[in-house]
N, C-alpha and C positions, 0 to 999 in steps of 0.2 A: 189432377184434380181441382174443381172448381173453388175460385176464392171463398164462396159461399157456405162452404162446411167447415169454415175458419172461424167465422165470425159468431163473435159474443152472442148477439142478439138471435140467432138462430134457435129454434124449437119455443123462445119467449114469448108473452103474450106481444102481439102489434102494436095494441093500443099505448102501453109505454111507450112507443117512439112516435103517437100519434097526439100532441096533448093540447087541449083544449089553447087557442087564442087567448094572449093575458095571463097565461098559467105557468108565472116563472120557476116556481118549485117542480112540476111537472117537465121542463124544458128541460131543468138542469138534473132530474134525473136521468134521461134519455142522454143526453149528454155525458154525463159520468159513465152510462154504459162504452159507449162509443170510443170514451178517451182511452179504454182497457183491453179496445179489442187489436187486433193485427192487421185487418185488413181495409182500416178506415181510408185509404185511396184508394182501393178497389169499388169501394161503397160510393164516394163520392163522385168517381167519373163517373160511375154506371146510372147515377141519379142526374148529373149533367145530362149523360147521353139521351136518358128518355123522355128529361124535361118533367122529372118527377117534381110536382109542385107543393105536396106538403109533405107533411113527418119530418123526421131527425133522420138524417142519413150519413154516414162518415162522422158524427159532430156537427154536421152544420145544420140549421135548422132551412125550411123551403127560402124564406126573405134572405138567409145568408148566402144559397146557393145563388138565385136570381142577381145578388148585388156581384157575384162573383161571373155568372154569365153574362151583367152589364160591361163590367168590366174584361170582358172578352179574355176572361181567364179558363173557357173549357177545353175539356182535352179535342182536340179538333187536327190533329196530323198524325199520319201512320208514324210508328218507332222501330228502331230494332233493337231490340233489347241485347244489352252488351254482354251480358250472360250466358242466355241461353237461345240468342238471336232470333226469336221469335218475333212476328210484327204485329204491333199492338197499338192501338187510339189512346194517344196518348197526351199529356199536356206539353209545353215549348218545352219543358228544360227534363222530360221524364226519359231516362235511360234505362231503366231496371221495370220489366213486366209485370214485377209482382214479389209481394215481399217474401217470398218464396226464395226465388231467384236473388233477393237482393242479401237475402240471409247467407246462399250458399255462396256466393261471390265475397263476402265479407269474410267465411270462414278461409275458402282460400286464399284471400292476401294476407290471412294471418297465419296459414301453413306456410308460403312464399316466403313471410318477413323472416317465420322462425329459422328456414334454411338460408337468409342471405345473412343469416346474424349469426349463424356457426364456423 
């Protein structure tokens, strides 16, 4: 399943995520939606890879994403997911390919922890 199906913004008015320059109130509204979203990392990664220059993506404005790119914080290498062994384009510290795999891995560790404590 695509991460986009899990995005909070799915089906919302896209104008919300493209506030006018110099409108901090609308920017805050867009970022507040992103703060509730389970797939912000994937959204930021796609925006960085596709060089999306405008709009709020993953809770970051275009200017914030450009600053990340200048600081070389762009997903630029192939990583292997520790949970499902999928190869994905990731950040230097990437270890898990998606939010779904991260949650499944956490559940797995909890189950292992419960068995070990018996």
